[in-house]
All heavy atoms as a GROMACS GRO file, in nm:
protein
  653
    1MET      N    1   2.799   9.053   9.866
    1MET     CA    2   2.938   9.029   9.902
    1MET      C    3   3.006   9.162   9.933
    1MET      O    4   2.978   9.262   9.869
    1MET     CB    5   3.012   8.961   9.787
    1MET     CG    6   2.963   8.821   9.756
    1MET     SD    7   3.006   8.706   9.884
    1MET     CE    8   3.091   8.587   9.790
    2THR      N    9   3.094   9.156  10.028
    2THR     CA   10   3.169   9.273  10.070
    2THR      C   11   3.318   9.245  10.050
    2THR      O   12   3.363   9.131  10.065
    2THR     CB   13   3.141   9.305  10.218
    2THR    OG1   14   3.000   9.320  10.235
    2THR    CG2   15   3.209   9.432  10.262
    3ALA      N   16   3.394   9.348  10.019
    3ALA     CA   17   3.539   9.334   9.999
    3ALA      C   18   3.610   9.348  10.133
    3ALA      O   19   3.584   9.442  10.209
    3ALA     CB   20   3.588   9.439   9.901
    4TYR      N   21   3.699   9.254  10.161
    4TYR     CA   22   3.776   9.253  10.285
    4TYR      C   23   3.924   9.233  10.253
    4TYR      O   24   3.959   9.177  10.149
    4TYR     CB   25   3.732   9.139  10.377
    4TYR     CG   26   3.593   9.153  10.430
    4TYR    CD1   27   3.486   9.090  10.367
    4TYR    CD2   28   3.567   9.228  10.544
    4TYR    CE1   29   3.356   9.102  10.416
    4TYR    CE2   30   3.439   9.241  10.593
    4TYR     CZ   31   3.334   9.178  10.529
    4TYR     OH   32   3.206   9.190  10.578
    5THR      N   33   4.008   9.278  10.345
    5THR     CA   34   4.150   9.244  10.344
    5THR      C   35   4.177   9.166  10.471
    5THR      O   36   4.153   9.217  10.582
    5THR     CB   37   4.240   9.368  10.338
    5THR    OG1   38   4.216   9.437  10.215
    5THR    CG2   39   4.387   9.330  10.346
    6ALA      N   40   4.223   9.044  10.454
    6ALA     CA   41   4.261   8.961  10.568
    6ALA      C   42   4.413   8.964  10.578
    6ALA      O   43   4.484   8.939  10.481
    6ALA     CB   44   4.212   8.818  10.549
    7THR      N   45   4.463   8.998  10.696
    7THR     CA   46   4.607   8.998  10.721
    7THR      C   47   4.640   8.876  10.805
    7THR      O   48   4.589   8.862  10.918
    7THR     CB   49   4.650   9.126  10.793
    7THR    OG1   50   4.611   9.239  10.714
    7THR    CG2   51   4.800   9.129  10.815
    8VAL      N   52   4.722   8.788  10.750
    8VAL     CA   53   4.762   8.665  10.818
    8VAL      C   54   4.908   8.681  10.858
    8VAL      O   55   4.995   8.701  10.773
    8VAL     CB   56   4.746   8.541  10.727
    8VAL    CG1   57   4.784   8.414  10.803
    8VAL    CG2   58   4.603   8.531  10.673
    9THR      N   59   4.935   8.678  10.988
    9THR     CA   60   5.071   8.688  11.039
    9THR      C   61   5.113   8.550  11.088
    9THR      O   62   5.048   8.492  11.176
    9THR     CB   63   5.080   8.790  11.154
    9THR    OG1   64   5.032   8.916  11.107
    9THR    CG2   65   5.224   8.806  11.202
   10VAL      N   66   5.221   8.497  11.030
   10VAL     CA   67   5.270   8.363  11.063
   10VAL      C   68   5.406   8.377  11.130
   10VAL      O   69   5.494   8.446  11.079
   10VAL     CB   70   5.284   8.278  10.934
   10VAL    CG1   71   5.337   8.139  10.968
   10VAL    CG2   72   5.151   8.269  10.860
   11ARG      N   73   5.419   8.315  11.247
   11ARG     CA   74   5.547   8.321  11.318
   11ARG      C   75   5.578   8.184  11.377
   11ARG      O   76   5.488   8.102  11.397
   11ARG     CB   77   5.545   8.427  11.428
   11ARG     CG   78   5.456   8.398  11.544
   11ARG     CD   79   5.447   8.510  11.646
   11ARG     NE   80   5.401   8.635  11.595
   11ARG     CZ   81   5.275   8.667  11.569
   11ARG    NH1   82   5.181   8.578  11.588
   11ARG    NH2   83   5.242   8.785  11.524
   12LEU      N   84   5.706   8.161  11.402
   12LEU     CA   85   5.746   8.035  11.465
   12LEU      C   86   5.694   8.030  11.608
   12LEU      O   87   5.691   8.132  11.678
   12LEU     CB   88   5.898   8.021  11.464
   12LEU     CG   89   5.961   8.000  11.326
   12LEU    CD1   90   6.112   8.018  11.334
   12LEU    CD2   91   5.925   7.864  11.271
   13LYS      N   92   5.656   7.911  11.652
   13LYS     CA   93   5.612   7.894  11.790
   13LYS      C   94   5.729   7.919  11.884
   13LYS      O   95   5.846   7.901  11.847
   13LYS     CB   96   5.560   7.752  11.812
   13LYS     CG   97   5.430   7.723  11.742
   13LYS     CD   98   5.382   7.583  11.774
   13LYS     CE   99   5.245   7.560  11.708
   13LYS     NZ  100   5.191   7.428  11.741
   14ARG      N  101   5.698   7.960  12.005
   14ARG     CA  102   5.803   7.979  12.105
   14ARG      C  103   5.875   7.847  12.127
   14ARG      O  104   5.812   7.742  12.132
   14ARG     CB  105   5.745   8.029  12.236
   14ARG     CG  106   5.688   8.169  12.224
   14ARG     CD  107   5.676   8.237  12.359
   14ARG     NE  108   5.613   8.366  12.346
   14ARG     CZ  109   5.677   8.478  12.315
   14ARG    NH1  110   5.806   8.476  12.295
   14ARG    NH2  111   5.613   8.592  12.306
   15GLY      N  112   6.006   7.854  12.135
   15GLY     CA  113   6.085   7.734  12.156
   15GLY      C  114   6.141   7.676  12.026
   15GLY      O  115   6.233   7.595  12.029
   16VAL      N  116   6.087   7.717  11.910
   16VAL     CA  117   6.140   7.672  11.782
   16VAL      C  118   6.254   7.768  11.744
   16VAL      O  119   6.239   7.890  11.754
   16VAL     CB  120   6.030   7.672  11.673
   16VAL    CG1  121   6.089   7.636  11.537
   16VAL    CG2  122   5.918   7.577  11.710
   17LEU      N  123   6.366   7.712  11.703
   17LEU     CA  124   6.480   7.795  11.667
   17LEU      C  125   6.445   7.890  11.552
   17LEU      O  126   6.381   7.850  11.455
   17LEU     CB  127   6.599   7.708  11.626
   17LEU     CG  128   6.661   7.623  11.736
   17LEU    CD1  129   6.775   7.539  11.679
   17LEU    CD2  130   6.710   7.709  11.851
   18ASP      N  131   6.487   8.015  11.568
   18ASP     CA  132   6.458   8.119  11.469
   18ASP      C  133   6.590   8.189  11.435
   18ASP      O  134   6.622   8.295  11.489
   18ASP     CB  135   6.357   8.218  11.528
   18ASP     CG  136   6.306   8.320  11.428
   18ASP    OD1  137   6.366   8.333  11.319
   18ASP    OD2  138   6.206   8.386  11.459
   19PRO      N  139   6.672   8.129  11.347
   19PRO     CA  140   6.804   8.186  11.319
   19PRO      C  141   6.800   8.326  11.261
   19PRO      O  142   6.889   8.408  11.289
   19PRO     CB  143   6.868   8.087  11.221
   19PRO     CG  144   6.762   7.993  11.180
   19PRO     CD  145   6.646   8.006  11.275
   20GLU      N  146   6.699   8.357  11.180
   20GLU     CA  147   6.688   8.492  11.124
   20GLU      C  148   6.671   8.595  11.234
   20GLU      O  149   6.737   8.699  11.237
   20GLU     CB  150   6.570   8.500  11.027
   20GLU     CG  151   6.551   8.636  10.966
   20GLU     CD  152   6.429   8.644  10.875
   20GLU    OE1  153   6.352   8.548  10.868
   20GLU    OE2  154   6.413   8.750  10.812
   21ALA      N  155   6.583   8.567  11.329
   21ALA     CA  156   6.560   8.659  11.440
   21ALA      C  157   6.683   8.669  11.530
   21ALA      O  158   6.717   8.778  11.578
   21ALA     CB  159   6.439   8.615  11.521
   22GLU      N  160   6.752   8.558  11.551
   22GLU     CA  161   6.870   8.559  11.637
   22GLU      C  162   6.980   8.645  11.575
   22GLU      O  163   7.044   8.725  11.644
   22GLU     CB  164   6.921   8.417  11.662
   22GLU     CG  165   7.035   8.409  11.760
   22GLU     CD  166   7.004   8.470  11.897
   22GLU    OE1  167   6.889   8.462  11.944
   22GLU    OE2  168   7.097   8.528  11.958
   23THR      N  169   7.001   8.633  11.446
   23THR     CA  170   7.101   8.715  11.377
   23THR      C  171   7.065   8.863  11.384
   23THR      O  172   7.150   8.948  11.411
   23THR     CB  173   7.113   8.670  11.230
   23THR    OG1  174   7.153   8.532  11.226
   23THR    CG2  175   7.215   8.754  11.154
   24THR      N  176   6.938   8.894  11.362
   24THR     CA  177   6.892   9.032  11.367
   24THR      C  178   6.904   9.088  11.508
   24THR      O  179   6.944   9.203  11.529
   24THR     CB  180   6.747   9.042  11.317
   24THR    OG1  181   6.740   8.988  11.185
   24THR    CG2  182   6.698   9.186  11.314
   25LYS      N  183   6.869   9.007  11.608
   25LYS     CA  184   6.880   9.049  11.749
   25LYS      C  185   7.025   9.084  11.782
   25LYS      O  186   7.053   9.187  11.844
   25LYS     CB  187   6.830   8.938  11.841
   25LYS     CG  188   6.839   8.970  11.989
   25LYS     CD  189   6.786   8.852  12.071
   25LYS     CE  190   6.794   8.876  12.219
   25LYS     NZ  191   6.929   8.873  12.273
   26GLN      N  192   7.118   9.000  11.740
   26GLN     CA  193   7.260   9.027  11.766
   26GLN      C  194   7.305   9.157  11.698
   26GLN      O  195   7.379   9.235  11.757
   26GLN     CB  196   7.345   8.909  11.720
   26GLN     CG  197   7.326   8.785  11.805
   26GLN     CD  198   7.393   8.662  11.746
   26GLN    OE1  199   7.458   8.669  11.641
   26GLN    NE2  200   7.378   8.550  11.813
   27ALA      N  201   7.259   9.180  11.576
   27ALA     CA  202   7.295   9.303  11.506
   27ALA      C  203   7.238   9.425  11.577
   27ALA      O  204   7.307   9.528  11.591
   27ALA     CB  205   7.245   9.296  11.362
   28LEU      N  206   7.115   9.417  11.624
   28LEU     CA  207   7.055   9.528  11.698
   28LEU      C  208   7.131   9.555  11.827
   28LEU      O  209   7.153   9.671  11.864
   28LEU     CB  210   6.907   9.499  11.727
   28LEU     CG  211   6.813   9.508  11.607
   28LEU    CD1  212   6.676   9.449  11.642
   28LEU    CD2  213   6.800   9.652  11.560
   29GLU      N  214   7.172   9.449  11.896
   29GLU     CA  215   7.248   9.467  12.020
   29GLU      C  216   7.383   9.532  11.992
   29GLU      O  217   7.429   9.616  12.070
   29GLU     CB  218   7.264   9.332  12.090
   29GLU     CG  219   7.132   9.284  12.150
   29GLU     CD  220   7.137   9.142  12.204
   29GLU    OE1  221   7.227   9.064  12.166
   29GLU    OE2  222   7.049   9.109  12.285
   30ARG      N  223   7.445   9.496  11.880
   30ARG     CA  224   7.574   9.560  11.843
   30ARG      C  225   7.554   9.709  11.814
   30ARG      O  226   7.645   9.789  11.832
   30ARG     CB  227   7.636   9.491  11.722
   30ARG     CG  228   7.705   9.360  11.756
   30ARG     CD  229   7.793   9.311  11.642
   30ARG     NE  230   7.718   9.283  11.520
   30ARG     CZ  231   7.656   9.168  11.492
   30ARG    NH1  232   7.660   9.069  11.580
   30ARG    NH2  233   7.592   9.153  11.378
   31LEU      N  234   7.433   9.747  11.772
   31LEU     CA  235   7.403   9.887  11.747
   31LEU      C  236   7.363   9.961  11.874
   31LEU      O  237   7.332  10.080  11.870
   31LEU     CB  238   7.291   9.899  11.643
   31LEU     CG  239   7.328   9.856  11.502
   31LEU    CD1  240   7.204   9.852  11.413
   31LEU    CD2  241   7.433   9.950  11.443
   32GLY      N  242   7.361   9.891  11.986
   32GLY     CA  243   7.332   9.955  12.113
   32GLY      C  244   7.190   9.939  12.162
   32GLY      O  245   7.153   9.998  12.264
   33PHE      N  246   7.108   9.864  12.094
   33PHE     CA  247   6.970   9.842  12.138
   33PHE      C  248   6.966   9.725  12.236
   33PHE      O  249   7.024   9.620  12.211
   33PHE     CB  250   6.878   9.811  12.019
   33PHE     CG  251   6.863   9.926  11.923
   33PHE    CD1  252   6.937   9.931  11.806
   33PHE    CD2  253   6.774  10.029  11.951
   33PHE    CE1  254   6.923  10.035  11.718
   33PHE    CE2  255   6.760  10.135  11.863
   33PHE     CZ  256   6.835  10.139  11.746
   34GLU      N  257   6.897   9.746  12.346
   34GLU     CA  258   6.880   9.639  12.444
   34GLU      C  259   6.743   9.577  12.423
   34GLU      O  260   6.642   9.647  12.419
   34GLU     CB  261   6.891   9.694  12.586
   34GLU     CG  262   7.030   9.745  12.619
   34GLU     CD  263   7.037   9.795  12.763
   34GLU    OE1  264   6.956   9.751  12.846
   34GLU    OE2  265   7.123   9.880  12.789
   35LEU      N  266   6.739   9.447  12.405
   35LEU     CA  267   6.611   9.379  12.391
   35LEU      C  268   6.621   9.241  12.452
   35LEU      O  269   6.727   9.180  12.457
   35LEU     CB  270   6.566   9.372  12.244
   35LEU     CG  271   6.664   9.315  12.144
   35LEU    CD1  272   6.586   9.244  12.035
   35LEU    CD2  273   6.743   9.428  12.083
   36GLU      N  274   6.509   9.196  12.502
   36GLU     CA  275   6.503   9.066  12.568
   36GLU      C  276   6.493   8.954  12.465
   36GLU      O  277   6.558   8.850  12.479
   36GLU     CB  278   6.382   9.062  12.661
   36GLU     CG  279   6.374   8.938  12.747
   36GLU     CD  280   6.261   8.949  12.846
   36GLU    OE1  281   6.243   9.056  12.906
   36GLU    OE2  282   6.190   8.849  12.861
   37ALA      N  283   6.409   8.972  12.364
   37ALA     CA  284   6.390   8.867  12.264
   37ALA      C  285   6.342   8.931  12.135
   37ALA      O  286   6.292   9.044  12.134
   37ALA     CB  287   6.290   8.764  12.312
   38LEU      N  288   6.356   8.857  12.026
   38LEU     CA  289   6.309   8.902  11.896
   38LEU      C  290   6.261   8.778  11.821
   38LEU      O  291   6.326   8.674  11.825
   38LEU     CB  292   6.423   8.970  11.820
   38LEU     CG  293   6.388   9.024  11.682
   38LEU    CD1  294   6.302   9.150  11.696
   38LEU    CD2  295   6.514   9.056  11.604
   39ARG      N  296   6.146   8.791  11.755
   39ARG     CA  297   6.094   8.682  11.673
   39ARG      C  298   6.062   8.738  11.536
   39ARG      O  299   6.010   8.848  11.523
   39ARG     CB  300   5.966   8.624  11.735
   39ARG     CG  301   5.993   8.555  11.868
   39ARG     CD  302   5.869   8.515  11.944
   39ARG     NE  303   5.769   8.450  11.861
   39ARG     CZ  304   5.643   8.441  11.896
   39ARG    NH1  305   5.601   8.494  12.009
   39ARG    NH2  306   5.556   8.378  11.819
   40SER      N  307   6.092   8.661  11.433
   40SER     CA  308   6.058   8.703  11.298
   40SER      C  309   5.918   8.652  11.263
   40SER      O  310   5.867   8.560  11.326
   40SER     CB  311   6.161   8.652  11.197
   40SER     OG  312   6.161   8.510  11.195
   41ALA      N  313   5.857   8.713  11.162
   41ALA     CA  314   5.723   8.672  11.120
   41ALA      C  315   5.707   8.702  10.972
   41ALA      O  316   5.773   8.790  10.917
   41ALA     CB  317   5.617   8.747  11.200
   42ASP      N  318   5.618   8.629  10.909
   42ASP     CA  319   5.577   8.657  10.772
   42ASP      C  320   5.436   8.712  10.777
   42ASP      O  321   5.353   8.666  10.856
   42ASP     CB  322   5.578   8.530  10.687
   42ASP     CG  323   5.717   8.477  10.662
   42ASP    OD1  324   5.808   8.559  10.639
   42ASP    OD2  325   5.736   8.354  10.666
   43ARG      N  326   5.409   8.808  10.690
   43ARG     CA  327   5.276   8.871  10.687
   43ARG      C  328   5.220   8.860  10.546
   43ARG      O  329   5.287   8.896  10.448
   43ARG     CB  330   5.289   9.017  10.728
   43ARG     CG  331   5.162   9.094  10.724
   43ARG     CD  332   5.186   9.234  10.772
   43ARG     NE  333   5.086   9.321  10.714
   43ARG     CZ  334   5.071   9.446  10.747
   43ARG    NH1  335   5.151   9.500  10.836
   43ARG    NH2  336   4.979   9.519  10.691
   44PHE      N  337   5.099   8.811  10.536
   44PHE     CA  338   5.031   8.796  10.409
   44PHE      C  339   4.903   8.879  10.413
   44PHE      O  340   4.827   8.870  10.508
   44PHE     CB  341   4.993   8.650  10.384
   44PHE     CG  342   5.111   8.556  10.383
   44PHE    CD1  343   5.152   8.493  10.500
   44PHE    CD2  344   5.181   8.532  10.266
   44PHE    CE1  345   5.260   8.407  10.500
   44PHE    CE2  346   5.290   8.446  10.266
   44PHE     CZ  347   5.331   8.383  10.382
   45GLU      N  348   4.882   8.960  10.310
   45GLU     CA  349   4.758   9.038  10.299
   45GLU      C  350   4.677   8.981  10.184
   45GLU      O  351   4.725   8.976  10.070
   45GLU     CB  352   4.789   9.186  10.276
   45GLU     CG  353   4.852   9.251  10.396
   45GLU     CD  354   4.878   9.399  10.377
   45GLU    OE1  355   4.845   9.453  10.269
   45GLU    OE2  356   4.930   9.461  10.470
   46VAL      N  357   4.558   8.933  10.215
   46VAL     CA  358   4.473   8.866  10.118
   46VAL      C  359   4.347   8.950  10.096
   46VAL      O  360   4.272   8.974  10.191
   46VAL     CB  361   4.432   8.725  10.168
   46VAL    CG1  362   4.348   8.654  10.065
   46VAL    CG2  363   4.555   8.644  10.205
   47ASP      N  364   4.326   8.996   9.974
   47ASP     CA  365   4.204   9.068   9.940
   47ASP      C  366   4.102   8.965   9.892
   47ASP      O  367   4.132   8.884   9.803
   47ASP     CB  368   4.229   9.171   9.830
   47ASP     CG  369   4.317   9.286   9.878
   47ASP    OD1  370   4.321   9.311  10.000
   47ASP    OD2  371   4.382   9.350   9.793
   48LEU      N  372   3.983   8.967   9.950
   48LEU     CA  373   3.880   8.871   9.913
   48LEU      C  374   3.742   8.927   9.936
   48LEU      O  375   3.724   9.023  10.011
   48LEU     CB  376   3.898   8.739   9.990
   48LEU     CG  377   3.904   8.749  10.143
   48LEU    CD1  378   3.776   8.696  10.201
   48LEU    CD2  379   4.021   8.671  10.194
   49ASP      N  380   3.645   8.869   9.869
   49ASP     CA  381   3.504   8.903   9.888
   49ASP      C  382   3.440   8.795   9.973
   49ASP      O  383   3.466   8.676   9.953
   49ASP     CB  384   3.432   8.913   9.754
   49ASP     CG  385   3.478   9.030   9.669
   49ASP    OD1  386   3.517   9.132   9.728
   49ASP    OD2  387   3.475   9.019   9.546
   50ALA      N  388   3.357   8.838  10.068
   50ALA     CA  389   3.289   8.742  10.155
   50ALA      C  390   3.158   8.802  10.202
   50ALA      O  391   3.137   8.924  10.193
   50ALA     CB  392   3.377   8.707  10.275
   51THR      N  393   3.071   8.717  10.254
   51THR     CA  394   2.941   8.763  10.300
   51THR      C  395   2.949   8.837  10.433
   51THR      O  396   2.859   8.914  10.467
   51THR     CB  397   2.844   8.644  10.314
   51THR    OG1  398   2.902   8.547  10.402
   51THR    CG2  399   2.817   8.581  10.178
   52SER      N  400   3.057   8.813  10.509
   52SER     CA  401   3.074   8.880  10.639
   52SER      C  402   3.222   8.878  10.676
   52SER      O  403   3.301   8.803  10.618
   52SER     CB  404   2.993   8.808  10.748
   52SER     OG  405   3.047   8.679  10.772
   53ALA      N  406   3.257   8.957  10.777
   53ALA     CA  407   3.395   8.957  10.826
   53ALA      C  408   3.432   8.821  10.882
   53ALA      O  409   3.544   8.774  10.864
   53ALA     CB  410   3.412   9.066  10.933
   54GLU      N  411   3.337   8.756  10.948
   54GLU     CA  412   3.363   8.622  11.004
   54GLU      C  413   3.389   8.521  10.893
   54GLU      O  414   3.478   8.436  10.904
   54GLU     CB  415   3.248   8.576  11.092
   54GLU     CG  416   3.276   8.446  11.165
   54GLU     CD  417   3.405   8.446  11.247
   54GLU    OE1  418   3.439   8.550  11.308
   54GLU    OE2  419   3.474   8.342  11.250
   55ALA      N  420   3.314   8.529  10.782
   55ALA     CA  421   3.336   8.439  10.669
   55ALA      C  422   3.474   8.464  10.608
   55ALA      O  423   3.545   8.370  10.570
   55ALA     CB  424   3.227   8.456  10.565
   56ALA      N  425   3.514   8.590  10.599
   56ALA     CA  426   3.647   8.624  10.547
   56ALA      C  427   3.754   8.569  10.639
   56ALA      O  428   3.856   8.514  10.594
   56ALA     CB  429   3.661   8.775  10.531
   57ARG      N  430   3.733   8.581  10.770
   57ARG     CA  431   3.829   8.528  10.869
   57ARG      C  432   3.842   8.377  10.856
   57ARG      O  433   3.952   8.320  10.860
   57ARG     CB  434   3.786   8.567  11.010
   57ARG     CG  435   3.880   8.519  11.120
   57ARG     CD  436   3.833   8.559  11.259
   57ARG     NE  437   3.784   8.695  11.267
   57ARG     CZ  438   3.861   8.805  11.269
   57ARG    NH1  439   3.992   8.793  11.265
   57ARG    NH2  440   3.808   8.924  11.278
   58GLU      N  441   3.729   8.309  10.838
   58GLU     CA  442   3.732   8.163  10.826
   58GLU      C  443   3.808   8.120  10.700
   58GLU      O  444   3.888   8.026  10.705
   58GLU     CB  445   3.590   8.108  10.822
   58GLU     CG  446   3.521   8.113  10.957
   58GLU     CD  447   3.374   8.072  10.952
   58GLU    OE1  448   3.330   8.018  10.847
   58GLU    OE2  449   3.305   8.092  11.052
   59ARG      N  450   3.787   8.190  10.588
   59ARG     CA  451   3.859   8.157  10.465
   59ARG      C  452   4.008   8.181  10.480
   59ARG      O  453   4.090   8.100  10.437
   59ARG     CB  454   3.802   8.236  10.347
   59ARG     CG  455   3.667   8.182  10.305
   59ARG     CD  456   3.609   8.247  10.184
   59ARG     NE  457   3.700   8.248  10.071
   59ARG     CZ  458   3.695   8.338   9.974
   59ARG    NH1  459   3.604   8.433   9.976
   59ARG    NH2  460   3.780   8.333   9.873
   60ALA      N  461   4.046   8.293  10.541
   60ALA     CA  462   4.188   8.323  10.561
   60ALA      C  463   4.252   8.223  10.657
   60ALA      O  464   4.366   8.182  10.637
   60ALA     CB  465   4.205   8.465  10.612
   61SER      N  466   4.178   8.182  10.759
   61SER     CA  467   4.230   8.082  10.853
   61SER      C  468   4.252   7.948  10.782
   61SER      O  469   4.351   7.879  10.806
   61SER     CB  470   4.134   8.062  10.970
   61SER     OG  471   4.133   8.176  11.052
   62GLU      N  472   4.160   7.913  10.692
   62GLU     CA  473   4.177   7.789  10.616
   62GLU      C  474   4.300   7.798  10.527
   62GLU      O  475   4.376   7.701  10.515
   62GLU     CB  476   4.053   7.761  10.532
   62GLU     CG  477   4.062   7.629  10.457
   62GLU     CD  478   3.939   7.597  10.376
   62GLU    OE1  479   3.841   7.673  10.378
   62GLU    OE2  480   3.943   7.493  10.305
   63MET      N  481   4.324   7.914  10.467
   63MET     CA  482   4.444   7.934  10.385
   63MET      C  483   4.570   7.914  10.470
   63MET      O  484   4.666   7.849  10.428
   63MET     CB  485   4.447   8.073  10.324
   63MET     CG  486   4.343   8.097  10.220
   63MET     SD  487   4.348   8.271  10.166
   63MET     CE  488   4.189   8.286  10.089
   64ALA      N  489   4.568   7.970  10.591
   64ALA     CA  490   4.683   7.957  10.680
   64ALA      C  491   4.705   7.811  10.718
   64ALA      O  492   4.818   7.762  10.715
   64ALA     CB  493   4.663   8.043  10.805
   65GLU      N  494   4.597   7.743  10.752
   65GLU     CA  495   4.610   7.603  10.796
   65GLU      C  496   4.653   7.511  10.683
   65GLU      O  497   4.726   7.414  10.707
   65GLU     CB  498   4.477   7.556  10.855
   65GLU     CG  499   4.445   7.622  10.987
   65GLU     CD  500   4.305   7.592  11.036
   65GLU    OE1  501   4.238   7.502  10.979
   65GLU    OE2  502   4.263   7.659  11.132
   66ARG      N  503   4.610   7.540  10.561
   66ARG     CA  504   4.639   7.450  10.450
   66ARG      C  505   4.769   7.480  10.377
   66ARG      O  506   4.826   7.392  10.314
   66ARG     CB  507   4.523   7.452  10.351
   66ARG     CG  508   4.397   7.392  10.412
   66ARG     CD  509   4.281   7.388  10.318
   66ARG     NE  510   4.313   7.303  10.202
   66ARG     CZ  511   4.234   7.291  10.098
   66ARG    NH1  512   4.121   7.358  10.091
   66ARG    NH2  513   4.268   7.212   9.998
   67LEU      N  514   4.817   7.607  10.384
   67LEU     CA  515   4.938   7.640  10.308
   67LEU      C  516   5.032   7.737  10.377
   67LEU      O  517   5.152   7.714  10.381
   67LEU     CB  518   4.898   7.699  10.171
   67LEU     CG  519   5.016   7.741  10.083
   67LEU    CD1  520   5.093   7.618  10.035
   67LEU    CD2  521   4.970   7.824   9.967
   68LEU      N  522   4.981   7.845  10.431
   68LEU     CA  523   5.068   7.953  10.478
   68LEU      C  524   5.146   7.920  10.604
   68LEU      O  525   5.254   7.975  10.626
   68LEU     CB  526   4.984   8.080  10.500
   68LEU     CG  527   4.908   8.132  10.379
   68LEU    CD1  528   4.823   8.252  10.417
   68LEU    CD2  529   5.002   8.164  10.265
   69ALA      N  530   5.092   7.833  10.689
   69ALA     CA  531   5.157   7.798  10.815
   69ALA      C  532   5.168   7.647  10.829
   69ALA      O  533   5.081   7.574  10.784
   69ALA     CB  534   5.078   7.855  10.932
   70ASN      N  535   5.276   7.604  10.890
   70ASN     CA  536   5.292   7.463  10.926
   70ASN      C  537   5.252   7.452  11.072
   70ASN      O  538   5.322   7.503  11.160
   70ASN     CB  539   5.438   7.421  10.906
   70ASN     CG  540   5.467   7.280  10.950
   70ASN    OD1  541   5.390   7.220  11.024
   70ASN    ND2  542   5.579   7.227  10.905
   71PRO      N  543   5.139   7.388  11.103
   71PRO     CA  544   5.090   7.387  11.241
   71PRO      C  545   5.184   7.322  11.342
   71PRO      O  546   5.173   7.346  11.462
   71PRO     CB  547   4.958   7.310  11.232
   71PRO     CG  548   4.965   7.232  11.106
   71PRO     CD  549   5.054   7.310  11.014
   72THR      N  550   5.280   7.246  11.294
   72THR     CA  551   5.377   7.184  11.384
   72THR      C  552   5.472   7.288  11.443
   72THR      O  553   5.508   7.280  11.560
   72THR     CB  554   5.458   7.075  11.311
   72THR    OG1  555   5.367   6.980  11.255
   72THR    CG2  556   5.555   7.006  11.403
   73ILE      N  557   5.509   7.387  11.362
   73ILE     CA  558   5.610   7.483  11.407
   73ILE      C  559   5.563   7.627  11.408
   73ILE      O  560   5.634   7.714  11.459
   73ILE     CB  561   5.740   7.472  11.324
   73ILE    CG1  562   5.713   7.504  11.177
   73ILE    CG2  563   5.805   7.337  11.342
   73ILE    CD1  564   5.839   7.519  11.093
   74HIS      N  565   5.446   7.657  11.350
   74HIS     CA  566   5.400   7.795  11.339
   74HIS      C  567   5.272   7.821  11.417
   74HIS      O  568   5.187   7.733  11.429
   74HIS     CB  569   5.370   7.832  11.192
   74HIS     CG  570   5.488   7.837  11.104
   74HIS    ND1  571   5.500   7.760  10.992
   74HIS    CD2  572   5.601   7.911  11.110
   74HIS    CE1  573   5.615   7.786  10.932
   74HIS    NE2  574   5.678   7.877  11.002
   75ASP      N  575   5.261   7.943  11.464
   75ASP     CA  576   5.136   8.001  11.512
   75ASP      C  577   5.096   8.106  11.409
   75ASP      O  578   5.182   8.158  11.336
   75ASP     CB  579   5.155   8.072  11.647
   75ASP     CG  580   5.173   7.975  11.762
   75ASP    OD1  581   5.113   7.868  11.761
   75ASP    OD2  582   5.250   8.009  11.855
   76TYR      N  583   4.969   8.139  11.402
   76TYR     CA  584   4.928   8.245  11.311
   76TYR      C  585   4.812   8.322  11.371
   76TYR      O  586   4.738   8.273  11.455
   76TYR     CB  587   4.891   8.191  11.172
   76TYR     CG  588   4.766   8.106  11.169
   76TYR    CD1  589   4.641   8.164  11.150
   76TYR    CD2  590   4.773   7.969  11.189
   76TYR    CE1  591   4.526   8.087  11.148
   76TYR    CE2  592   4.659   7.892  11.187
   76TYR     CZ  593   4.537   7.951  11.166
   76TYR     OH  594   4.422   7.876  11.166
   77ASP      N  595   4.799   8.448  11.328
   77ASP     CA  596   4.688   8.535  11.366
   77ASP      C  597   4.625   8.586  11.238
   77ASP      O  598   4.693   8.608  11.139
   77ASP     CB  599   4.738   8.656  11.446
   77ASP     CG  600   4.801   8.618  11.577
   77ASP    OD1  601   4.741   8.539  11.651
   77ASP    OD2  602   4.912   8.668  11.606
   78VAL      N  603   4.493   8.606  11.243
   78VAL     CA  604   4.420   8.660  11.128
   78VAL      C  605   4.346   8.785  11.173
   78VAL      O  606   4.274   8.780  11.273
   78VAL     CB  607   4.321   8.557  11.070
   78VAL    CG1  608   4.242   8.619  10.956
   78VAL    CG2  609   4.393   8.432  11.024
   79GLU      N  610   4.364   8.894  11.101
   79GLU     CA  611   4.289   9.018  11.124
   79GLU      C  612   4.216   9.050  10.994
   79GLU      O  613   4.272   9.033  10.886
   79GLU     CB  614   4.381   9.133  11.162
   79GLU     CG  615   4.452   9.114  11.293
   79GLU     CD  616   4.543   9.230  11.328
   79GLU    OE1  617   4.522   9.342  11.270
   79GLU    OE2  618   4.635   9.211  11.406
   80VAL      N  619   4.092   9.095  11.004
   80VAL     CA  620   4.012   9.125  10.887
   80VAL      C  621   3.962   9.268  10.894
   80VAL      O  622   3.911   9.311  10.997
   80VAL     CB  623   3.892   9.027  10.875
   80VAL    CG1  624   3.801   9.065  10.761
   80VAL    CG2  625   3.942   8.884  10.859
   81ASP      N  626   3.979   9.340  10.783
   81ASP     CA  627   3.930   9.477  10.771
   81ASP      C  628   3.849   9.488  10.643
   81ASP      O  629   3.885   9.430  10.540
   81ASP     CB  630   4.046   9.576  10.766
   81ASP     CG  631   4.124   9.582  10.895
   81ASP    OD1  632   4.062   9.600  11.000
   81ASP    OD2  633   4.248   9.566  10.889
   82GLU      N  634   3.741   9.565  10.651
   82GLU     CA  635   3.662   9.590  10.532
   82GLU      C  636   3.734   9.689  10.444
   82GLU      O  637   3.792   9.787  10.494
   82GLU     CB  638   3.524   9.643  10.572
   82GLU     CG  639   3.424   9.646  10.461
   82GLU     CD  640   3.284   9.682  10.508
   82GLU    OE1  641   3.247   9.644  10.621
   82GLU    OE2  642   3.216   9.750  10.431
   83ARG      N  643   3.735   9.665  10.313
   83ARG     CA  644   3.800   9.759  10.220
   83ARG      C  645   3.702   9.862  10.173
   83ARG      O  646   3.585   9.847  10.169
   83ARG     CB  647   3.853   9.687  10.097
   83ARG     CG  648   3.979   9.611  10.124
   83ARG     CD  649   4.042   9.558   9.996
   83ARG     NE  650   3.973   9.435   9.956
   83ARG     CZ  651   3.940   9.406   9.832
   83ARG    NH1  652   3.969   9.487   9.735
   83ARG    NH2  653   3.878   9.294   9.804
   0.00000   0.00000   0.00000
């Protein structure tokens, strides 16, 4: 077994209202920053042991599908790094 850190980034799908991002975008614009869009995201770092990076990715994806993300409104990405 090898030690891995899986980073799961969960964000709302495009078209789903994101009030946190909209409020932050407005505040940034008031500070003089020009931006086209802003989306908020949650990031989870999971330390786990697995036989391979692909096995670690599969376990982290299952975590995202079963708890961390709601597939109706969220997209997620999984990145895996060896520790």
